[in-house]
C-alpha positions in Angstrom: 0.0 0.0 0.0 1.2 3.5 -0.8 1.0 6.5 1.4 -0.7 9.5 -0.2 1.8 12.2 -1.3 0.9 15.6 0.0 1.5 19.3 -0.4 4.0 20.8 2.0 2.9 23.7 4.2 4.7 25.5 7.1 1.6 27.4 8.2 -0.1 26.2 11.4 -3.3 26.3 9.4 -1.9 24.3 6.6 -3.7 25.1 3.4 -6.9 26.3 5.0 -6.5 29.9 4.1 -5.8 29.1 0.4 -8.9 26.9 0.4 -11.1 29.6 2.1 -9.9 32.3 -0.3 -11.0 30.4 -3.4 -12.1 26.8 -2.8 -12.8 26.0 -6.4 -9.5 27.3 -7.8 -7.6 25.5 -5.0 -9.2 22.2 -6.0 -8.8 22.9 -9.7 -5.0 23.6 -9.2 -4.7 20.3 -7.3 -6.5 18.4 -10.1 -4.3 20.1 -12.8 -1.0 19.2 -11.0 -1.8 15.7 -9.7 -3.3 12.5 -10.7 -5.4 9.9 -8.8 -5.1 11.4 -5.3 -3.3 14.2 -3.4 -3.3 15.2 0.3 -3.1 18.5 2.0 -3.7 19.9 5.5 -6.4 21.9 7.3 -4.7 22.8 10.6 -4.1 19.4 12.2 -6.5 17.5 9.9 -5.1 15.5 6.9 -7.3 15.8 3.8 -7.2 13.6 0.7 -8.7 14.8 -2.5 -9.8 12.0 -4.8 -9.2 12.7 -8.5 -10.2 9.4 -10.1 -13.7 8.0 -10.6 -12.8 4.5 -9.4 -11.5 5.8 -6.1 -14.7 7.9 -5.7 -16.7 4.8 -6.3 -14.8 2.9 -3.6 -15.5 5.5 -1.0 -19.2 6.0 -1.9 -20.1 2.5 -2.8 -17.9 -0.5 -2.3 -16.2 0.6 1.0 -18.8 3.1 2.2 -19.0 1.3 5.6 -15.4 2.5 6.3 -16.5 6.2 6.2 -18.8 8.6 7.9 -19.8 12.1 7.0 -16.9 14.4 7.8 -16.7 16.4 11.0 -17.4 19.9 9.5 -20.7 18.5 8.0 -21.7 17.4 11.5 -22.3 21.2 12.2 -25.6 20.6 10.3 -26.7 18.3 13.1 -27.5 21.4 15.1 -30.3 22.0 12.6 -31.0 18.6 11.1 -30.6 16.3 14.1 -30.4 12.6 13.0 -31.9 13.2 9.6 -30.8 11.3 6.4 -28.0 13.8 5.7 -26.3 13.5 9.1 -27.2 10.1 10.6 -24.9 7.1 10.3 -24.9 3.3 10.3 -28.0 1.6 11.6 -30.0 4.8 12.3 -29.3 5.9 8.7 -30.2 2.6 7.2 -33.5 2.3 9.1 -34.5 5.9 8.2 -33.6 5.3 4.5 -35.8 2.2 4.5 -38.7 4.1 5.9 -38.3 7.1 3.6 -37.3 5.5 0.3 -40.9 4.5 -0.7 -42.0 8.1 -0.5 -39.6 9.1 -3.2 -40.3 6.5 -5.9 -41.2 7.8 -9.3 -44.8 6.6 -8.7 -45.1 8.7 -5.5 -43.5 11.9 -6.7 -45.5 12.2 -9.9 -48.5 13.2 -7.8 -46.6 16.5 -6.9 -46.1 17.5 -10.6 -49.4 19.5 -10.7 -48.5 21.4 -7.5 -45.1 22.3 -8.9 -46.5 23.7 -12.1 -49.4 25.6 -10.5 -47.2 27.2 -7.9 -44.7 28.3 -10.6 -47.6 29.8 -12.6 -48.9 31.6 -9.6 -45.4 32.9 -8.7 -44.5 34.3 -12.1 -48.0 35.9 -12.4 -46.6 38.9 -10.5 -43.7 39.4 -13.0 -44.1 42.4 -15.2 -43.1 42.6 -18.9 -39.6 44.1 -19.1 -38.9 44.4 -15.4 -35.6 43.5 -13.7 -35.7 40.8 -11.1 -33.2 39.2 -8.8 -33.8 35.8 -10.3 -31.6 33.9 -7.8 -33.8 35.1 -5.0 -37.0 34.3 -7.0 -35.8 30.8 -7.5 -35.1 30.4 -3.8 -38.6 31.7 -2.9 -40.2 29.6 -5.6 -38.6 26.3 -4.7 -39.3 27.1 -1.0 -43.0 27.5 -1.9 -43.0 24.2 -3.8 -41.4 22.2 -0.9 -43.6 23.9 1.6 -46.7 22.8 -0.4 -45.5 19.3 -1.2 -44.0 18.7 2.2 -46.5 20.4 4.6 -49.5 21.5 2.4 -48.6 25.2 3.2 -49.4 28.0 0.7 -46.7 30.3 -0.7 -47.0 33.1 1.9 -47.3 30.7 4.9 -44.1 28.8 3.8 -42.0 32.0 3.5 -43.3 33.7 6.7 -43.3 30.6 8.9 -40.1 28.9 7.9 -38.3 30.4 4.9 -36.8 33.5 6.5 -35.5 31.4 9.4 -33.7 29.1 7.0 -31.9 32.0 5.4 -30.4 32.9 8.8 -29.4 29.3 9.5 -27.7 28.7 6.2 -25.6 31.9 6.5 -24.4 31.1 10.0 -23.9 27.3 9.5 -21.7 28.0 6.4 -19.4 30.3 8.4 -19.2 27.7 11.3 -18.3 24.9 8.8 -15.4 27.0 7.4 -14.0 28.0 10.9 -11.2 26.2 12.6 -12.1 27.7 16.0 -15.8 27.5 16.6 -17.6 29.4 19.4 -19.4 26.7 21.4 -23.2 27.0 20.8 -23.7 27.1 24.6 -22.1 30.6 24.6 -24.7 33.3 24.1 -23.0 35.3 21.4 -25.2 37.3 18.9 -24.6 34.8 16.1 -25.3 31.8 18.3 -28.4 33.5 19.6 -29.7 34.1 16.0 -29.0 30.5 15.1 -30.7 29.0 18.1 -33.7 31.3 17.8 -34.1 30.5 14.1 -34.0 26.7 14.8 -36.5 27.1 17.7 -38.9 29.1 15.4 -38.8 26.3 12.8 -39.1 23.6 15.4 -42.2 25.3 16.8 -43.8 25.2 13.4 -42.9 21.6 12.6 -43.9 20.2 16.0 -47.2 22.1 15.8 -47.9 20.5 12.3 -46.9 17.0 13.5 -49.0 17.3 16.6 -52.0 18.5 14.6 -51.6 15.6 12.1 -51.3 13.1 14.9 -54.8 14.1 16.1 -56.4 14.1 12.7 -56.3 12.4 9.3 -52.9 12.7 7.7 -52.7 14.3 4.3 -51.1 13.0 1.1 -48.2 15.4 1.3 -44.6 14.2 2.0 -45.1 14.6 5.7 -48.2 12.5 5.6 -46.3 9.7 3.8 -43.5 9.9 6.4 -46.0 9.7 9.2 -47.6 6.6 7.7 -44.3 4.9 6.9 -43.6 1.6 8.8 -40.3 -0.3 9.0 -40.6 -3.7 7.4 -38.6 -5.4 10.2 -39.8 -3.7 13.4 -43.2 -2.5 12.0 -42.5 0.7 13.9 -43.0 4.2 12.5 -41.1 7.4 13.3 -41.1 9.2 16.5 -42.1 12.9 16.5 -38.4 13.7 16.8 -37.5 11.6 13.8 -40.3 13.1 11.8 -39.0 16.6 12.7 -35.4 15.7 11.7 -36.4 14.2 8.4 -38.9 17.0 7.6 -36.1 19.6 8.3 -33.6 17.7 6.1 -36.0 17.3 3.2 -37.1 20.9 3.5 -33.6 22.3 3.5 -32.2 19.9 0.8 -35.4 20.2 -1.2 -35.3 23.9 -1.9 -31.7 25.2 -1.6 -30.1 22.9 -4.2 -32.9 23.1 -6.8 -33.0 26.9 -6.5 -29.3 27.1 -7.3 -29.6 24.6 -10.1 -32.4 26.6 -11.7 -30.6 29.9 -11.2 -27.5 28.6 -13.0 -29.7 27.1 -15.7 -31.3 30.4 -16.5 -27.9 32.1 -16.4 -26.5 29.7 -19.0 -29.5 30.2 -21.2 -28.9 34.0 -21.2 -25.3 33.3 -22.4 -26.3 30.8 -25.1 -29.2 32.2 -27.1 -29.0 29.4 -29.7 -29.6 26.9 -26.9 -32.4 29.0 -25.5 -34.1 29.1 -28.9 -34.1 25.3 -29.1 -35.6 25.2 -25.6 -38.4 27.7 -26.5 -39.2 25.7 -29.6 -39.5 22.4 -27.6 -41.7 24.0 -24.9 -43.9 25.6 -27.5 -44.2 22.3 -29.5 -44.8 20.1 -26.4 -47.0 22.4 -24.3 -48.4 25.1 -26.6 -50.8 26.9 -24.2 -51.3 23.8 -22.0 -50.0 23.5 -18.5 -47.0 21.2 -18.0 -47.6 18.0 -16.1 -45.9 14.7 -15.2 -46.8 13.2 -18.7 -45.1 16.2 -20.4 -41.8 15.0 -19.0 -41.3 12.3 -21.6 -41.4 14.9 -24.4 -39.5 17.7 -22.6 -36.2 16.0 -23.6 -34.1 19.0 -24.4 -35.4 20.8 -21.3 -34.0 17.9 -19.2 -30.8 17.9 -21.2 -30.3 21.6 -20.3 -30.8 20.8 -16.6 -28.3 17.9 -16.6 -25.7 20.0 -18.4 -26.3 22.9 -16.1 -25.7 20.6 -13.1 -22.5 19.4 -14.8 -21.1 22.9 -15.0 -22.6 24.2 -11.7 -23.4 21.2 -9.4 -25.2 22.5 -6.4 -23.6 19.9 -4.2 -20.1 20.7 -5.4 -18.1 18.9 -2.7 -18.6 15.7 -0.7 -16.3 14.7 2.2 -16.1 11.6 4.3 -14.1 10.7 7.4 -12.4 7.3 7.6 -13.7 5.5 10.7 -11.0 2.8 10.3 -7.8 2.2 8.4 -8.8 1.4 4.8 -7.2 1.0 1.4 -8.5 3.0 -1.6 -7.1 1.7 -4.8 -3.3 1.4 -4.1 -3.4 4.0 -1.3 -3.7 3.8 2.5 -6.2 6.1 4.2 -5.7 6.2 8.0 -8.5 6.3 10.5 -9.5 9.9 11.2 -8.4 11.2 7.8 -10.8 13.0 5.6 -11.4 12.2 1.9 -12.9 14.9 -0.4 -14.7 14.4 -3.7 -15.6 17.3 -5.9 -18.3 16.9 -8.6 -17.3 20.4 -9.8 -13.7 19.5 -10.7 -14.5 16.0 -12.0 -17.3 17.4 -14.2 -15.0 20.1 -15.7 -12.4 17.5 -16.7 -11.4 17.3 -20.3 -10.3 13.8 -19.6 -14.0 12.7 -19.4 -15.9 15.5 -21.2 -15.2 16.8 -24.7 -15.0 20.6 -24.6 -15.6 20.4 -20.9 -16.0 24.1 -20.2 -18.6 24.5 -22.9 -22.4 24.4 -22.4 -23.5 21.5 -24.7 -26.9 20.0 -23.4 -27.0 17.6 -26.4 -24.2 15.5 -24.8 -26.7 14.0 -22.4 -28.9 11.1 -23.1 -31.2 10.0 -20.2 -29.1 11.8 -17.6 -25.8 10.2 -18.8 -23.0 11.0 -21.2 -21.9 8.1 -23.3 -18.5 6.7 -22.4 -18.2 8.7 -19.2 -17.5 6.7 -16.0 -20.3 6.9 -13.4 -18.3 8.9 -10.9 -17.0 11.4 -13.3 -20.5 12.9 -13.2 -22.2 12.7 -9.8 -24.3 15.8 -9.1 -26.4 13.8 -6.6 -23.6 11.9 -5.0 -23.8 8.1 -5.2 -24.0 4.7 -3.5 -26.3 4.0 -0.6 -26.3 7.7 0.3 -27.2 9.0 -3.1 -29.6 12.0 -2.8 -33.0 10.4 -2.1 -34.8 13.3 -3.8 -33.0 13.1 -7.1 -36.1 12.2 -9.1 -38.1 14.8 -7.3 -35.5 17.5 -8.0 -35.2 16.7 -11.7 -39.0 16.6 -12.2 -39.3 20.0 -10.3 -36.5 21.6 -12.2 -37.9 20.4 -15.6 -41.5 21.6 -14.9 -40.4 24.9 -13.4 -38.0 25.7 -16.3 -40.6 24.7 -18.9 -43.3 26.8 -17.2 -41.1 29.9 -16.9 -40.0 29.8 -20.6 -43.5 29.1 -21.7 -44.5 32.6 -20.5 -41.2 34.6 -20.4 -37.9 35.0 -22.1 -35.0 36.0 -19.9 -31.9 38.2 -20.4 -29.1 39.1 -18.1 -29.6 42.7 -16.8 -27.4 45.3 -18.5 -24.3 46.4 -16.5 -24.5 43.1 -14.5 -21.7 42.5 -12.1 -19.2 39.8 -13.1 -20.9 36.5 -12.5 -18.9 34.3 -10.2 -19.5 31.1 -8.1 -19.9 31.3 -4.4 -19.1 27.8 -3.0 -20.9 27.8 0.3 -22.7 24.6 1.5 -24.2 24.7 -2.0 -22.8 26.4 -5.1 -24.5 29.8 -5.3 -24.1 32.6 -7.8 -22.1 35.3 -5.9 -24.2 38.4 -5.2 -27.1 36.9 -7.0 -28.3 37.1 -10.6 -30.3 40.1 -12.0 -32.3 39.4 -15.1 -34.8 41.2 -17.3 -38.0 39.1 -17.9 -40.0 39.7 -21.1 -43.4 38.2 -21.8 -43.5 35.9 -24.7 -46.3 36.5 -27.2 
C-alpha cells in the first residue's frame, strides 16, 4: 500500500487559508497538477482529494462502511438532528428504508401538478420588461414548492413561517463549517443566539404541524407519507423527533439545491441564445398553451438535457467529504483512521479527460441523464451509492417543470451592466451576489 503524497505547508493552518480564499480554484489547481489522489492539511487534519472516478466509487459504494460524514458536516446536526443527511450506520439505514418508498417515481409524480401551479402563480406577479433578482426568485419559488408538497402550506405561509429562518441558519452554518475555532453554541453570542432562535422558530412550526396531524387524518403530502411509513422489520413508525429531523432535512435539501440549479440554468441560457431558442421551440411544441404536467416530462427531452448539463457545469452539491472510521485502502493507497477524503463533482465534471469541450455548455451531450462513455463517478451531481440523494427524481422533475413553465411565458436576459458572474461555494454552489435578469413576456 502507498502513502498518499501531500503538499508541504509551514503554516499552522496548513492550506486552509488558500482553500477559504477560493475553494474551487484551490481544487482545480490540485486536479491540474496531480493524478489519482493528493493530500493537504487543514490545521491538524489531513485531507485527501480523490481525482479518479474509481477511487470515488470505492468511498461512496464498495467501501462506504469504512466512512462517515466528515466532521465539518456534523455542524448541520444542530439543525437537522439525526436526519438522512447527518445520521450514520443503523440509524441511517433504518430511516432510509422508511423514507425510500415516499420518493419512488410513482409517488413523486403526484406532486407535478402542484409544482406547475405554484410556478404559474409565482410568475404571475412578474411584469413585462422588469428587472428581477432571479436567484432570490428561484429560492422563494422552490421554497414555496417544498412547503406545499411537504407540509401543504401555501406560498406566503411557507415563507413567513419557515423560509426567512432558513436564510439565517444557512448563513451562520456555512461560516461555522469554514471555521477552525468555533464558538461553542452554549455561549450566548449574537450569532449563536440568532442561530438557536431561528432553529427554535422552525421547530415550533414543525412540531405544531406534526401534533395537529397526529390528532387528525394525515394528508397525502410528504409529511403524511412519512407519518404513515412503517419499518418492514420492526413495524415501527417514526417518533415525532425523527419526523421533525427528516422533515427539516428534506425541506432544506429540497429547496436550496434546486433553486441554485435553476438559477445557473437560467444564467447559462442567457449566455447561449442558440440553446435558449431550441428550448423555447421544444416547450412551444410540447406544451403550446397547456400546463406542463408529469406526462409532459417524456417529451421535454431538451429541457431535461439543459438541466443535466447545467448541473454538470454548476453542481449545487459541489463537494462531498467523508471521514475514515478505520484504516482502509482505496485503490493502491492507504487512508488512515480519522483522515478526511474529499470528492468534488465540480472538478470532475469540468475535466477534459472525461468530457469533450468540458467548459462549454452542450446540453446535447446528455442522453437520459448520462453521457456516453463517461465513468459513473466522473458525473455525480447527486452523490452516489447507498447515500445518493434520495430526492434526485423529485429534483429533476421539479427543475424540468419549473423551467418549462417559466420559458412558456417569459424570455429572460441578463440585466445590462450586470456585475461579473462568479460562483460562491458555500454549502451549495450559489451565484455570488445573485443574478439580476430582465423578464419579457412571450407573445
